[in-house]
Structure formats: C-alpha cells, structure tokens
VEXDREN-2710 file (C-alpha; in Angstrom, 1 decimal):
% VEXDREN-2710
k/r/px/py/pz
1/MET/105.9/19.4/45.0
2/ALA/103.1/19.8/42.5
3/ARG/99.6/19.0/43.4
4/LYS/96.8/17.7/41.3
5/ALA/94.0/20.2/41.9
6/ARG/90.4/18.6/41.7
7/ALA/87.4/20.0/40.1
8/PRO/85.6/22.1/41.8
9/ALA/82.2/21.6/43.4
10/GLU/80.8/24.1/41.1
11/SER/80.3/23.8/37.4
12/ALA/83.2/24.5/35.3
13/SER/81.7/27.2/33.3
14/ASP/80.6/29.0/36.7
15/ALA/84.4/28.6/38.2
16/ARG/85.4/29.8/34.9
17/THR/83.3/33.2/35.2
18/SER/85.2/33.6/38.8
19/HIS/88.5/34.2/37.3
20/SER/89.9/37.8/36.7
21/ALA/91.8/38.7/33.8
22/ASP/95.1/37.6/35.1
23/GLY/93.7/34.0/36.7
24/TRP/93.3/35.0/40.1
25/LEU/90.0/33.7/42.1
26/VAL/89.4/37.3/43.6
27/ASP/87.0/39.3/41.8
28/GLY/84.5/40.8/44.3
29/PHE/85.9/39.3/47.5
30/ALA/83.6/40.3/50.3
31/VAL/84.2/40.0/53.7
32/GLY/82.5/36.3/54.4
33/ASP/84.3/34.8/51.3
34/PHE/86.8/32.4/51.9
35/PHE/90.7/32.6/50.0
36/PHE/93.5/30.0/50.5
37/ALA/96.1/29.5/48.2
38/SER/99.3/27.2/48.6
39/PRO/102.6/27.3/45.9
40/THR/100.4/25.5/43.5
41/LEU/96.9/26.0/44.2
42/GLN/94.5/28.6/45.0
43/GLN/90.8/27.8/46.4
44/ARG/87.8/30.3/46.4
45/GLY/84.7/30.0/48.4
46/TRP/81.7/32.4/48.4
47/ARG/79.3/33.3/51.5
48/ALA/75.9/31.9/50.7
49/PRO/72.5/31.0/52.6
50/ASP/72.8/27.7/52.1
51/MET/76.9/27.4/53.5
52/VAL/77.7/25.6/56.8
53/SER/79.6/27.0/59.4
54/ALA/80.5/25.9/63.1
55/TYR/82.0/28.5/66.3
56/GLN/83.1/25.3/68.4
57/PRO/86.4/24.0/69.2
58/ALA/87.7/21.8/66.5
59/ASP/87.3/18.5/67.4
60/ARG/86.8/15.3/65.1
61/ASP/83.0/15.1/66.0
62/VAL/82.4/19.0/65.0
63/VAL/84.3/18.5/61.8
64/ALA/82.4/15.3/60.8
65/SER/78.8/16.9/62.4
66/LEU/79.9/19.7/59.7
67/PHE/80.8/17.7/56.8
68/ALA/77.3/15.5/57.3
69/ARG/75.6/19.0/57.5
70/ALA/77.2/19.8/53.9
71/ARG/75.8/16.8/52.6
72/GLU/72.3/17.5/54.0
73/HIS/72.5/20.8/52.1
74/GLY/73.4/18.9/48.7
75/ILE/77.2/20.4/48.9
76/GLY/79.1/17.9/46.8
77/ASP/82.4/17.5/47.1
78/PRO/82.3/20.0/50.1
79/VAL/85.8/21.7/51.0
80/MET/86.2/22.9/55.0
81/PHE/87.7/26.2/55.5
82/GLY/89.1/27.1/59.1
83/LEU/90.8/29.2/61.5
84/ILE/91.9/27.2/64.7
85/PRO/93.1/29.5/67.4
86/PHE/96.4/29.5/69.1
87/ASP/94.7/28.0/72.4
88/ALA/92.9/25.2/70.6
89/ALA/90.4/24.7/73.3
90/GLN/88.8/27.7/72.3
91/ALA/86.5/28.3/69.4
92/ALA/87.4/27.6/66.1
93/SER/85.8/29.3/63.1
94/LEU/85.1/26.5/60.6
95/ALA/82.7/26.8/57.6
96/ILE/82.1/24.9/54.3
97/PRO/80.9/27.0/51.3
98/SER/78.1/25.8/49.0
99/ARG/80.1/27.5/46.0
100/TYR/83.3/26.8/45.6
101/ALA/86.1/26.9/43.1
102/CYS/90.0/26.2/42.9
103/ALA/92.4/26.7/40.0
104/GLY/96.5/26.5/39.9
105/ILE/98.4/29.5/40.6
106/PRO/99.0/32.2/37.6
107/ASP/101.8/34.4/36.8
108/TYR/102.0/36.8/39.7
109/SER/105.3/38.1/38.4
110/LYS/103.6/40.3/35.1
111/PRO/104.3/43.7/35.5
112/GLY/101.2/45.2/37.2
113/ALA/99.4/42.2/37.4
114/ALA/98.4/42.8/41.3
115/GLU/98.3/46.7/41.0
116/THR/95.7/47.1/37.9
117/ARG/92.8/46.2/40.1
118/GLY/90.8/48.5/42.5
119/ALA/91.3/52.1/43.6
120/GLY/94.9/52.1/44.6
121/ARG/96.6/51.3/47.9
122/PRO/95.3/52.8/51.5
123/GLY/96.3/55.4/53.2
124/ILE/97.7/54.7/57.2
125/LEU/95.8/57.1/59.6
126/SER/97.1/55.7/62.7
127/ARG/99.3/52.8/64.2
128/GLU/99.6/51.7/67.5
129/PRO/102.1/49.1/69.0
130/VAL/100.6/46.6/71.6
131/PRO/102.6/46.9/73.7
132/ALA/105.2/50.1/72.9
133/PRO/108.7/48.7/71.5
134/GLU/110.5/49.1/75.0
135/ALA/107.4/47.1/76.7
136/TYR/108.4/44.2/74.3
137/GLY/112.0/44.7/75.5
138/ASP/111.0/43.9/78.8
139/MET/109.0/40.9/77.8
140/VAL/112.0/39.4/76.5
141/ARG/114.2/40.3/79.4
142/LYS/111.6/38.6/81.7
143/ALA/112.3/35.5/79.6
144/LEU/115.9/35.7/79.8
145/VAL/115.6/35.5/83.5
146/LEU/113.2/32.5/83.2
147/PHE/116.2/30.6/80.8
148/ASP/118.5/31.7/83.7
149/ARG/116.6/29.8/86.2
150/GLY/116.7/26.5/83.6
151/GLU/112.5/26.8/83.9
152/VAL/112.3/26.7/80.3
153/LYS/114.4/26.7/76.8
154/LYS/112.6/28.9/74.4
155/ILE/109.5/31.3/74.7
156/VAL/107.7/32.7/71.5
157/LEU/107.1/36.2/72.5
158/SER/104.5/38.3/70.0
159/ARG/103.5/41.3/70.2
160/ALA/100.7/43.6/67.6
161/MET/99.9/47.0/66.0
162/ASP/96.6/48.4/65.9
163/VAL/96.3/50.1/62.0
164/VAL/93.3/52.5/60.6
165/LEU/93.3/52.7/57.3
166/ASP/91.3/55.9/55.2
167/ARG/89.6/53.4/52.9
168/LEU/88.4/49.9/52.9
169/LEU/91.0/46.8/52.2
170/ASP/90.5/46.0/48.7
171/TYR/91.2/42.5/48.7
172/ALA/91.1/41.6/44.8
173/ARG/94.3/43.7/45.0
174/LEU/95.8/42.5/48.5
175/LEU/95.6/38.8/48.4
176/PRO/97.9/38.2/44.7
177/ASP/100.3/41.1/46.5
178/LEU/100.9/39.2/49.6
179/LEU/101.5/35.9/47.7
180/ALA/103.9/37.6/45.1
181/ARG/105.9/38.7/48.1
182/ASN/105.8/34.7/49.7
183/ALA/105.3/32.6/46.5
184/HIS/106.3/29.7/48.6
185/GLY/104.0/30.4/51.2
186/TYR/100.1/30.2/52.5
187/THR/98.0/33.2/51.3
188/PHE/94.8/33.4/53.3
189/ALA/91.6/35.3/54.2
190/ILE/89.3/33.5/56.0
191/PRO/86.3/34.7/57.9
192/VAL/85.8/34.7/62.1
193/TRP/82.6/33.6/63.0
194/GLY/81.2/35.4/66.2
195/GLN/78.4/32.7/66.8
196/GLY/78.6/30.5/64.0
197/GLY/75.1/28.9/62.2
198/ASP/74.2/32.1/60.1
199/ALA/75.6/34.8/62.1
200/ALA/77.5/37.3/60.3
201/PRO/81.6/37.4/60.3
202/THR/83.0/39.6/62.9
203/GLY/86.3/40.0/60.7
204/VAL/88.8/38.2/58.7
205/MET/92.3/36.8/59.5
206/VAL/94.3/37.8/56.4
207/GLY/98.0/37.2/55.5
208/ALA/101.0/35.3/53.9
209/SER/101.9/32.7/56.4
210/PRO/105.5/31.0/55.1
211/GLU/105.3/27.9/57.5
212/LEU/103.3/25.0/56.4
213/LEU/102.2/22.6/59.5
214/VAL/100.8/19.4/57.7
215/ARG/99.8/18.5/54.1
216/ARG/97.9/15.3/53.9
217/GLU/97.6/13.4/50.7
218/GLY/96.2/10.2/51.2
219/ASP/98.2/8.5/54.0
220/ARG/101.4/10.6/53.1
221/ILE/102.2/14.0/55.1
222/HIS/104.2/16.6/54.8
223/VAL/105.5/19.0/57.4
224/ASN/107.7/22.3/57.2
225/PRO/108.5/23.7/60.4
226/LEU/110.5/26.7/60.6
227/ALA/112.4/28.4/63.6
228/GLY/115.7/30.8/63.5
229/SER/115.4/34.1/61.2
230/ILE/117.5/37.1/60.3
231/GLY/115.8/40.1/58.3
232/ARG/117.2/40.2/54.7
233/HIS/119.3/42.8/53.0
234/ALA/118.8/45.0/49.7
235/ASP/122.4/44.7/49.0
236/PRO/122.9/41.3/47.6
237/ASP/126.2/40.5/49.0
238/THR/125.1/41.6/52.3
239/ASP/122.2/39.4/51.9
240/ARG/124.4/36.4/51.4
241/VAL/126.7/37.0/54.4
242/ARG/123.2/37.1/56.5
243/ARG/122.0/33.6/54.9
244/GLU/124.9/32.1/55.3
245/GLY/125.5/33.4/58.8
246/LEU/121.9/32.2/59.7
247/ALA/122.9/28.8/58.9
248/ARG/125.8/28.4/61.3
249/SER/124.3/30.8/63.9
250/GLU/124.4/28.6/67.3
251/LYS/121.7/29.9/68.8
252/ASP/119.4/29.8/65.7
253/LEU/120.3/26.3/65.2
254/ARG/119.6/25.7/68.7
255/GLU/116.3/26.9/68.6
256/HIS/115.7/25.1/65.2
257/GLY/116.6/22.1/67.0
258/TYR/114.2/22.4/70.0
259/VAL/111.2/22.8/67.2
260/VAL/112.4/19.6/65.1
261/SER/113.1/17.3/67.8
262/ASP/109.6/18.1/69.4
263/ILE/107.6/17.4/66.0
264/VAL/109.5/14.5/65.0
265/ARG/108.7/13.1/68.7
266/ILE/105.0/13.1/67.7
267/LEU/105.7/12.4/64.1
268/ARG/107.1/9.0/65.3
269/ALA/104.1/8.2/67.5
270/ASN/101.5/8.6/64.3
271/CYS/103.8/7.4/61.4
272/ASP/105.0/4.5/60.2
273/GLU/107.8/5.7/57.7
274/LEU/109.3/9.2/58.5
275/ASP/112.3/11.1/56.4
276/VAL/113.7/13.8/58.3
277/PRO/116.6/15.6/56.9
278/ASP/119.7/15.8/58.5
279/GLY/120.0/19.5/59.3
280/PRO/118.1/22.9/58.3
281/SER/118.0/24.3/55.2
282/VAL/117.7/28.3/54.7
283/ILE/114.8/29.6/52.5
284/GLY/113.7/33.0/52.0
285/THR/110.6/35.7/52.0
286/ASP/110.7/39.2/50.8
287/THR/111.9/40.3/54.2
288/LEU/113.3/37.4/56.2
289/TRP/115.7/34.2/55.9
290/HIS/114.6/31.5/57.8
291/LEU/115.6/27.8/59.0
292/SER/113.5/25.3/57.5
293/THR/113.3/21.6/57.8
294/TYR/111.4/19.9/55.4
295/ILE/109.7/16.1/56.7
296/THR/107.7/13.9/54.6
297/GLY/106.4/10.8/56.3
298/ARG/103.3/8.0/56.1
299/LEU/100.5/7.8/58.5
300/ARG/100.2/4.7/60.6
301/ASP/96.2/5.3/60.8
302/PRO/95.0/6.6/57.3
303/SER/91.8/7.8/59.2
304/MET/94.2/10.2/60.7
305/THR/92.8/13.9/59.1
306/ALA/95.2/16.7/58.5
307/LEU/93.6/18.7/60.6
308/ASP/93.8/15.8/63.5
309/LEU/97.9/15.6/62.6
310/SER/97.9/19.2/62.7
311/ARG/96.0/19.6/66.5
312/ALA/98.3/16.6/67.9
313/LEU/101.5/18.6/66.6
314/HIS/99.9/22.3/68.0
315/PRO/101.3/24.5/69.3
316/THR/104.6/23.5/68.1
317/PRO/108.0/25.2/69.8
318/ALA/108.0/27.0/66.7
319/ILE/105.3/29.2/67.9
320/CYS/105.0/28.5/71.7
321/GLY/108.1/27.3/73.0
322/HIS/110.0/24.5/74.8
323/PRO/108.9/22.6/76.7
324/THR/105.5/23.4/75.3
325/GLN/103.4/23.5/78.3
326/LEU/105.5/25.5/80.5
327/ALA/105.8/27.8/77.6
328/PHE/102.2/28.3/77.2
329/GLY/102.0/29.2/80.6
330/HIS/104.3/32.0/80.7
331/ILE/102.9/33.1/77.2
332/LYS/99.7/33.9/79.1
333/ASP/101.4/35.9/81.9
334/LEU/104.1/37.5/79.7
335/GLU/101.7/38.6/77.0
336/PRO/99.5/41.8/77.5
337/PHE/96.7/40.5/74.9
338/GLU/94.8/37.4/73.7
339/ARG/96.4/35.8/70.8
340/GLY/93.3/34.5/69.5
341/TYR/93.8/33.1/65.7
342/PHE/97.0/34.5/65.4
343/ALA/99.8/31.5/66.0
344/GLY/97.1/29.0/65.6
345/LEU/96.0/27.3/62.3
346/VAL/94.8/28.1/59.2
347/GLY/93.7/26.1/56.3
348/TRP/91.1/23.7/54.2
349/GLN/89.9/19.9/54.6
350/ARG/88.0/17.5/52.2
351/ALA/85.8/14.8/53.8
352/ASP/88.3/12.3/53.0
353/GLY/90.8/13.9/55.2
354/ASP/93.2/15.5/52.5
355/GLY/94.0/18.9/53.4
356/GLU/96.6/21.9/54.5
357/TRP/96.9/23.6/57.4
358/ALA/99.4/26.4/57.9
359/LEU/100.3/28.4/60.8
360/ALA/98.5/31.7/61.0
361/LEU/101.7/33.9/60.8
362/ARG/102.6/37.2/58.9
363/CYS/98.9/38.1/59.3
364/ALA/96.3/40.6/61.0
365/LEU/92.8/40.3/61.7
366/HIS/90.6/43.0/59.9
367/ASP/87.2/44.0/61.3
368/GLY/85.9/44.3/57.9
369/ASP/85.9/47.9/57.5
370/ARG/89.0/50.2/57.9
371/ALA/90.8/48.7/61.2
372/LEU/93.5/45.8/61.4
373/ARG/95.4/44.1/64.3
374/LEU/98.8/42.7/62.8
375/TYR/100.9/40.4/64.8
376/ALA/104.4/39.2/65.0
377/GLY/106.5/37.0/67.0
378/ALA/110.2/35.7/67.6
379/GLY/111.5/32.8/69.5
380/THR/113.6/33.7/72.8
381/VAL/116.2/31.3/74.1
382/ALA/119.2/31.8/76.3
383/GLY/121.9/34.5/74.5
384/SER/118.5/36.2/73.0
385/ASP/118.9/40.4/72.6
386/PRO/115.8/42.0/73.2
387/ASP/116.6/44.9/70.7
388/SER/117.3/42.0/67.9
389/GLU/113.5/40.8/69.0
390/ILE/112.0/44.0/68.3
391/LYS/113.8/44.6/65.4
392/GLU/112.7/41.0/64.0
393/THR/108.9/41.2/64.9
394/ALA/109.2/44.7/63.1
395/THR/110.3/43.4/59.9
396/LYS/108.0/40.2/60.2
397/MET/105.2/42.7/60.3
398/GLU/106.5/44.6/57.4
399/THR/105.0/41.6/54.8
400/PHE/101.7/43.0/55.5
401/MET/102.5/46.6/55.7
402/ARG/104.0/46.6/52.4
403/ALA/101.0/44.8/50.7
404/ILE/98.7/47.3/52.2
405/SER/100.2/50.6/52.1
END
C-alpha cells in the first residue's frame, strides 16, 4: 500500500543535499546514524549533539519522556528510531535525531546503482558458527523431545555466525543492496546505545527484515506475520514446485496457524474491526518463499501507538513459539547465547503514535569496526527435521552474506 511521506523535519533544501545521485539517503552514513526503509519510504537521521536518546525498557512513560525532551530541544515533528530486544524487559535503544530526512524509494533496479559507490565489497577473513551446525541440530532434537511430551507445540531456535571482514562496512553500498534483495521488506541500520544519553553507540543492528509486525496510520493498523519457509531455487520450474509445495505443506501450515491464531487473539482484544484472510499466501525474498497472512484492523483505543500494539504482540509465535511463555523459557535453556536485539523489534514512530515496527530478522550486529554477528532462526514443530532446520538457517543468513561479500 502506498504511503504519503511527511515533510522532513529539516528544510527541503537540506534534505535534497542528503540524496545521493540515485536518490538514496545514505551518503556519508556513519555508525551512530539512522536508516529505515519500508517498501515505499526511506528515512535517514544523523547523529548530532542535540539529539535525544534513551537506554531503558521501552514502556509508554519512557517513550513519552523522549518526545518531551525532543520538544525541549526544539526538534520539530520528531521521529523516534528504536530497537526493542527479544526480551522486552531488557533495555531498548531509542533515539530522536535532530536532523532528519525522508524520501520515496528510488529505482534500485538500475544497473550498477548499488555498486557504484565505495571501495568495493569487503573480504571475509574468518567466520565461526555459534553454535556449530551439529550442535544446532542437537538443539532441534531436544525440542522434538519436548513436542513428544506435549509440553509445547512450537519453538523457534536460532543460531549465529561471527564474521570478521578485511575492511570497514560501506553502508552507502550495503543498505541499497540489502533493499534490492528484499524490495518488499524493511531495511534498517539503527545504532545500539550502551548507556543512552550522550554515550557513543556500541554498535549497529543492520539488516533486511521480510516481516512487518505493526504499521499504524491513525486508527488503522496493518500486521503481516510470516511463518513457514522453504529455500528458493535458481531453476524456475523447481522454484515453482517449491512454492506450490510450501502452500500445501501440512507442517508449515500448522506452524503458520499457531502464529496467526495467537496474533488474531491479541488483535481482537484491541480492535473493533479486523480483516483476516481465510488462509495464507506465499511471498518471496531473494532466497526464501514464506507463508504470509496480511491482517488489517481498526484500533478500539486511538491512543494506542504502533509501539504499544507491537509490544502487546511481541514476542509472537513467529519468533518465539507456541505457547509463547513456555517456548520463551525453553529458548533460554536451549540457545547458547543471548539474542539481544535479534528477533526483537526495529522501527520508527512519531509523537502521534503512527509508525512501523518490523521484526529484527535477516540481520547482524556490527561492532562499528570489522566484526559482525549474523543471526538466523527457524521454527521447529513436531515432524521438523534437524538437517532441514540447519539448512534453513544457513539460507536465511545468505541474504546478509551476499550483500557484504
């Protein structure tokens, strides 16, 4: 759906000078700056001494205080960018930049558009899986035992890959490249604040998520859960067979059903109107087909912000499991690392509550230098195959690996 872009907080002439030759708001992008692109709108913020930030759990009072501080700093029409961790009780990274611009999405399909800037792609000096693939397979097998006991129906298990590059990331090339690989998704580079306030960022969450959790426009909301995936194939006929097979897969439809039923239950408690399709459709990225259900509704309480509703839904079974609280506890026991902002929320919001929050997927934590931790997860249910889940998580990491190397 097309969205009308609001005028940026800075002057039109300032915003125009921020565009690169092919229309991207990425020139001079540095660690501590902000970028978020939906399918129709790109937004850029610059780190500056008069911006305001917070490093606290993202409740209503914290968000309201951040916007109040922005007004005190004279920031007109403030836009908050943020990262909410998978465990939302932990500290979020929230900030409102004083310098901001927005624009439509340019033609990323122009030959060479994403390749003409910067010093070229970095090389990979090392990569180390966390945990090793066979250990991840053991995690899946432990989950299958839990399913057999009837304790839980779905658990999303993730793994990571630590990568060291031979040079710094060129965000001016990376960000358009990521969006070109997932034109219908949500491309982001949002700084992580170690302490908040005037502290320097400790890193950047950067990625291209396929999954919108909540978009709010006035009292209208849009929610697009994905669950159930299969890798794409270079041969068109094989790719079509895979797509059609996913649409009929009992295992994947069951996994998707857990996600949609839980989301709809929460939305019905908060919406007067709700439009839920009878069944999922199949959508694609450059590496995967996904089962997708696009839900729209009208909020019962118009003061409920995009982030309020996102937090009511988070974590969904799409990135946690079902029943959610049981799955959440098992994830803590099974995964050998803290997810941090991976599988949390990433997005933006205005003071009136309009905004977009996507799930932080197909992403990496960049330390600001040459090291990254890539993340991927897969939903496991009864009947899941450990080898298939290893392959699915590897495929999901490929979106980012192809963009940087």
